[in-house]
C-alpha positions as CSV (number, residue, x, y, z in Angstrom):
1,X,0.4,-0.1,-0.6
2,X,1.4,3.6,-1.5
3,X,0.4,6.2,0.9
4,X,-2.1,8.6,-0.7
5,X,-1.5,12.4,-1.5
6,X,-4.7,13.4,-1.9
7,X,-6.3,15.5,1.1
8,X,-8.2,13.9,3.4
9,X,-11.5,16.4,4.8
10,X,-11.3,16.6,8.8
11,X,-14.7,16.9,10.6
12,X,-14.2,20.4,10.8
13,X,-13.9,21.3,7.3
14,X,-10.3,21.2,7.4
15,X,-8.0,18.7,5.2
16,X,-5.8,16.6,7.0
17,X,-2.2,16.9,5.0
18,X,-1.4,14.5,2.4
19,X,2.2,12.0,2.7
20,X,4.0,13.7,0.0
21,X,3.1,17.1,0.3
22,X,4.9,16.6,4.7
23,X,7.4,15.0,3.2
24,X,8.6,18.3,0.7
25,X,8.3,20.4,3.6
26,X,10.5,18.5,5.6
27,X,12.8,18.5,3.0
28,X,12.9,22.2,2.6
29,X,13.0,22.5,6.4
30,X,16.2,20.0,6.9
31,X,17.4,21.5,4.3
32,X,17.4,24.9,5.7
33,X,18.5,23.4,8.9
34,X,21.4,22.1,7.5
35,X,22.4,25.2,5.4
36,X,22.7,27.1,8.6
37,X,23.8,25.1,10.6
38,X,26.6,24.5,8.3
39,X,27.2,28.2,7.2
40,X,27.5,29.5,11.0
41,X,30.2,26.5,11.7
42,X,32.3,27.9,8.3
43,X,32.0,31.1,10.2
44,X,33.5,29.5,13.4
45,X,36.5,27.5,11.5
46,X,37.1,31.1,9.6
47,X,37.6,32.4,12.9
48,X,39.5,29.9,14.3
49,X,41.8,29.6,11.9
50,X,42.8,33.8,12.2
51,X,42.3,33.9,15.6
52,X,43.1,30.0,16.9
53,X,46.8,30.8,15.7
54,X,47.7,33.9,17.7
55,X,46.2,31.6,21.0
56,X,48.4,28.6,20.4
57,X,44.5,26.9,19.3
58,X,46.6,23.7,17.1
59,X,44.8,23.5,13.5
60,X,42.7,19.7,14.6
61,X,41.5,21.2,17.7
62,X,39.9,24.2,15.5
63,X,38.5,21.2,13.5
64,X,37.3,19.6,16.4
65,X,35.7,22.7,17.8
66,X,34.1,23.3,14.3
67,X,32.6,19.6,13.7
68,X,30.7,19.9,17.5
69,X,29.4,23.1,16.2
70,X,28.2,22.0,13.8
71,X,26.5,19.0,15.3
72,X,25.2,21.1,18.4
73,X,24.0,24.3,15.6
74,X,22.0,21.0,13.9
75,X,20.4,19.6,17.0
76,X,19.3,22.4,19.2
77,X,19.4,25.2,15.8
78,X,16.9,22.7,14.3
79,X,14.7,21.9,17.8
80,X,14.4,25.8,18.5
81,X,13.4,26.3,14.8
82,X,10.7,23.6,14.5
83,X,9.4,24.6,17.9
84,X,9.1,28.2,18.1
85,X,7.8,28.0,13.9
86,X,5.2,25.9,15.3
87,X,3.7,27.6,18.4
88,X,4.1,30.7,16.4
89,X,1.0,32.7,15.2
90,X,1.5,31.3,11.7
91,X,1.7,27.3,13.6
92,X,4.0,25.8,10.5
93,X,8.1,26.1,9.7
94,X,9.1,27.8,6.6
95,X,8.9,24.7,4.4
96,X,5.6,24.0,5.9
97,X,4.4,27.3,4.7
98,X,6.0,27.2,1.1
99,X,3.7,23.9,1.4
100,X,0.5,25.5,2.6
101,X,0.7,23.6,6.1
102,X,0.1,24.7,9.6
103,X,0.4,22.3,12.8
104,X,-2.2,22.2,15.2
105,X,-3.7,20.8,17.8
106,X,-6.9,18.4,18.3
107,X,-9.1,21.5,18.7
108,X,-7.8,23.5,15.6
109,X,-5.8,25.9,18.1
110,X,-2.5,27.0,18.2
111,X,0.7,25.0,19.9
112,X,2.8,26.0,22.9
113,X,6.3,25.8,22.9
114,X,6.2,22.4,24.9
115,X,3.6,20.9,22.3
116,X,5.8,21.9,19.7
117,X,9.2,20.7,21.4
118,X,7.9,17.4,22.5
119,X,6.7,16.7,18.8
120,X,10.3,17.6,17.9
121,X,11.8,15.3,20.4
122,X,9.4,12.2,19.3
123,X,10.5,12.6,15.7
124,X,13.3,10.8,16.4
125,X,11.5,8.1,17.2
126,X,10.0,8.3,14.4
127,X,13.5,7.9,12.2
128,X,14.7,5.5,14.5
129,X,11.5,3.0,13.4
130,X,13.4,2.6,10.3
131,X,11.0,5.9,9.3
132,X,8.2,3.5,9.8
133,X,6.6,6.3,11.8
134,X,7.1,8.9,9.5
135,X,5.4,6.9,6.8
136,X,2.4,6.7,9.6
137,X,1.2,9.6,7.9
138,X,0.1,8.4,4.4
139,X,-2.1,5.2,6.8
140,X,-3.5,6.4,9.7
141,X,-7.4,8.2,10.2
142,X,-6.2,11.3,10.9
143,X,-3.0,11.3,8.3
144,X,-0.8,11.4,11.9
145,X,2.8,10.2,11.8
146,X,4.2,8.3,15.0
147,X,5.6,11.9,16.0
148,X,2.0,13.5,16.0
149,X,0.2,11.0,18.0
150,X,1.7,11.8,21.7
151,X,1.3,15.7,21.8
152,X,-2.3,14.9,19.2
153,X,-0.8,17.3,16.8
154,X,-2.7,17.7,13.5
155,X,-1.1,18.8,10.7
156,X,-3.6,20.1,7.9
157,X,-3.6,21.7,4.7
158,X,-4.6,25.6,4.2
159,X,-5.8,27.5,1.6
160,X,-3.1,29.6,-0.5
161,X,-3.2,32.9,1.5
162,X,-2.8,36.4,-0.7
163,X,0.6,38.1,-0.6
164,X,1.2,41.6,-0.3
165,X,3.9,43.6,0.9
166,X,1.8,45.8,2.6
167,X,-0.7,43.7,4.7
168,X,-3.4,44.9,2.9
169,X,-4.6,42.3,-0.1
170,X,-5.3,45.1,-3.0
């Protein structure tokens, strides 16, 4: 059975996000997270190369610090990015916004930072189940992945918002 790409209507008239739309949103977000962590790590590397010699820091040590900083930036930065974005008024990360998705609680309301944080941490369980936790979004009734279940979150498709530079629709 292949995950469906169709939108499934909810009882409130909303549509649950399809599997592939969620995949694309996730790929966009992971790419952004990696890019930002990489750029900041490269900046740290340049600083260590320029300043490290003056303080007697060996190049090997600088390389370890750069590698470690990448891991920390990706881990902590990814968590803060996801939790702050999904608990914001947009209810979505940049990838989800591009794909017209929002993360809401079971009542359709905004997540708080704790719920969004728990949801993000649970993504590791979805990953460590050989990705089956992510695939569940294609098969469950409300299109929930494993990491959505403990916090009873839903990912819904929202209509495209009109865009205006001045905050008004003309």
